[in-house]
N, C-alpha and C positions, 0 to 999 in steps of 0.2 A: 526171765529172759523169753521163754517159749510165748507167754501170754504177749509179751511186749511185741515180738515180731508178727505174730497173729494178728493185733491189732493194726501194725503198719502195712500188712497185705491186705487186710480189709480195706484200709484208706487208700491204697493204690489201686485194686481193681475197679473201682467207680472212675477213676481218672483216664485208665487204659481205655476202659468201654466209652467214656465221652470222646475220646481223641479219636476211637475208632469210627464211632457214628458220626463225628464232624468230617472226618475225611471221606467217609463214605457219601456223606451229604455233598461236599466240594465235587467229587468225581462223578457221580451217578445222578444227582439231583440237578444242582446247578449247571453241570456240563453233561448232558444226558448221552447216552449209549449212540445216538443218531448223529450228535455233534462230533463224538470220538469217532465214529465211522467215515464221517465227511474229512476230518483231519487226516486221518489215516489214508484214505484213498487219495487224498490230494488232488481232487477235480473241481473246478468250478460248478460244473453241473452235473453232479452225481445221481444217478438213478435211483428209483427205489428199490429196485431189485439187486443193485449192487450194495446198497444199506443194508438190507436184509441179509443177503448173503455174507458178509462181513459180520453182521451181530451173530449170525449162526455159528460160524466157525469160530468165533471167540467165546460163545456163550453168553452173548447178551441178549439172547433172543426171548429170555422169559421174564416176568413182570419185575419190577424193582424191590418190591417189598412182601407183596401178597398175591398169591398165583389162585385166584377163583377158580380157574378150570381144572386144577388137580384135586386130588382127593387125599383125605387124613392129613398126615404130619407134611405131606408134599404139598400143602398150601405154603408152608413155611420155606421148605428145604428147596422147592424148585423154584428158586428167587434168586435175582442177583445179589440181594443183600446176603444171604446165606452162603452163596458160593464164593463171593468176593470180600466178604468181610467177616463173618463167623468163624470159617475154616482158618482164618488167620490164626485166630487164639490156639488153634491145633497144630500150627506151622505149616500149613498146608499152603503154600504160597503160588502153587498152581503154576501155568504157562505165562510167558511174557507174550505181548502182542506178535511179536516176530516168530514164536513158535518154540521157543527155549525153556528149559525147566529152570526156575527162579531158583529152587533150592539147591540145584547142581552149580549153579553160578556162585551163589551165595558161598558154598563150601570151598570153592575154587580160589575165590577172589579174596577171602578173608584173610588167608596167609599173607600175600604181598601188605595188605593193610597192616598187619599185626607187626610185619618185619620193619615197617617204617616207624609205626606209633611207639612201640615197647623201647627202642634205642632212643628215640625223641625224650620219652617221658622220665629214662632213667638219667640220662646225660643233662638233660635239662633241670631235672630235680637237684642233681649233685651240683651244678655248677651256680643254680640259682640260690640254693642254700649257703654254698661257700661265699658269693659275693656278697648276700644280704649279712652273714655273720660278720665280714669283714669291714662292711660300712657301719653296722651297729657298734663294732668293737672301735671303730675310730669316728665313733658320733661326734657331731659338733666340730670337726676339723674339716680341713680342705680335701681330704680324701672323701669324707662323707660328702661334703657339698657337691663337688665334682661329680662323684659317682651318682647321686640322685640326678644331676642336671643329665647325665649320659643316659639314664635309666628312660628319664621322660622324653629326652630325644629319640631314642630306639622305639619307645610306646608310640611316638606320633608318626613314625614312617610307615607307610602301609606295607602288608605283607609280601604284595606283588613286587616291591622295591627289593626285597630280599632274596626272591625266586629269580627276576631277572639278572639283578646284580651278582648273584651266586652262579649263575648259569654262565653269564659274560665273562666274569673273573677265573673260576676256578674250572667250568668246562672248557671254554672256547679260549681265552686268553693263556692261561697256565696249562690248559690241556691234560689234566689231573684224571680227571675222570669223565664218563660220558654225560653228555648234558641230559640226555633222555632215554627211556628204554626200560626192560627188565629181562632178567634171564632167570633160570632154575638153580638151584642147588646153591654152591659156592661161589658161582658165577654172579649171583644177584647182589654180592656185596659191592661190588664196585658200581652198580646203579644206584645204591641205597645211601652210600657215603654224602653224595652232595644235598639230597632232600633232609636228611638227618641234620647236617649242619645248618642248614637255611632255617629248618623248623626251629632248632635250637634257638638260633640268633633271633630270631623273630618274637622267641617268648621271653627272652633273658630281662627285657626291660620291665615287663609288667609284674613277671614272677618275681624277679629280686627287691623291686619296689614293694611289694604285697607282704614278702617273708621278711623283710627289713624291720616294717611296721608291727609285725609280729614279735619280732626279737626286742625292740625297743620296748614293745609294752610289758614284755615279760622283765625286762631290765629295770623298770620302775616298780616292781613288786616287794612287798615286804622280806620274802625269803632270800631275794638277791641283796638287798641292803644288809640282812643279817648275815649273810655268807661274807659280805665284805667286811663287817663289824669284827668276825672271827680272824679275820687276818687274811683270808684265801686271796691268792694272785689273781688279777682280772682273766687271764687265759683260763684258769681253772674254774671261774664263776660264768664263763662263756660257754665253756663246752661241758662242764659236768651240769650245771643248772639250766641255764638260759637255753641253750640248743636242745636239751632233752626234752624241757616243759613245751618248747615252742614248735616241737615236732607233732605234738598232738594234733593241733589245729591245722597243721600243714597236712599230714598222713590222711586225716579224715578229709580234707578237701581233695586229695589225691584219690581216693577210692570213689568220688562222685565220678571221675572221669575215666576210671578204669574198664567200665563197660563200655563205654563209647569209644575205646582204642580198636574194638572191632569194628565200627564203622568207617575208620579210615578218615582222611582228609580230602574235602571235596576239591580244593584249590590246588593244593600240593601234587595230588595224586593225576590230576588232570594236566598240569602244566609239566611234569617230570615223565608222563606217559607210564605210569605205573597202574598195571591192570589189578586195582584194588576196588574196594566196595564204593571208594568216593568216586573214582572215574566211572564205575558201574552207574552210580546214580545221575551223575551229570551228562553220562551218553543217553540215559533213557529220557532225561529230561528233554535234550535236542531233538530226540527222535520221537518225542510225543508217546513214551511207551508207558502208558498210566498203570498198569499192572506191575512193574517194576518199581515204579515211583510209590505206588501205593504201597508195596511189601515193604520198602525201606524206611518210609515213613513210620508205618507200624512197629518194625523192628528197632527203631530209634527211638521211638518213644518207649517200648519196653524195656530196651537197655537203660535209657536214663531213669526211669522209675527205680529198677534194679540198684542203679548206684545210688540214688536217695536212701534207699532201704538200706544199703551196706553202710551208707553213711550213718545212719540213725543206729545201726547196730555197733558201729565202732565208738560211738560217743558212750554208749552204755557200758563198753569194757572200760575205758578211761575214767568214766565218770557215772557210776552206779546210780545216782541220784535221778538221772534222766528217765528210769526206768518208771517212775514215779508219776511222770507228765502225760 
């Protein structure tokens, strides 16, 4: 197991380095610090003195990759690449272009993101499995047919429709919960109900259809036919055998998105005014705060790679043969 994990980590590190180099190239080679200064200063005719001052204030007044004027190791460390790219591997995100500490902002904003993402995942997983198991139980009937049609229809609807429709119906028309906003402590619950409901509804169509396919595939296997031949009732076959074995690919798929819960939802948080990492990224893009965007891209890539590694490890738990690959 340890050797398998080490191999997966060895494969993941070059990917993370490649993503980091590509991100650095886009931000500091394609879009030079001079271009960033002109965007931030927001003037049509910016003086060279103003550009140099902005670069000095934000640490962009050094060479991009190699500093010939420095001595020793400072030829590499006194560069934009070292300050803005290599330090990310030590989780030193530095300051945003507006002067705020990015690490402090991430620590504060991760909790609202988790407050939405965790209930959405748990409730959505429970409903999707329940509906998918029901459709599989009533396979080849009108319940299954109309259930699949409803799932396809829900998948075809844009997520923005669920958000705007939920805000209008539940928040404005019925006036059950606030349309947007956030609070701390237990008062935050009333602001989280609507985003969680909307997020769950938006994922039911695709999730139910995917889980239904998994359960139907399990129902066609030999062990299910053997269980039926022994005289076991259909509900027993479904819950004791099909559900138990079908959860293996479902749970390993869930492991992939667990680290991404940290990042929050860009659209949901922006529309509902939740001060999470999703809205943090959207705001940074709108302000063209490249320091924040760069940090969030790196963090998102790292968490996604961690999710893939956890998925590989979970497969070794349910199927030891994977360790030989």
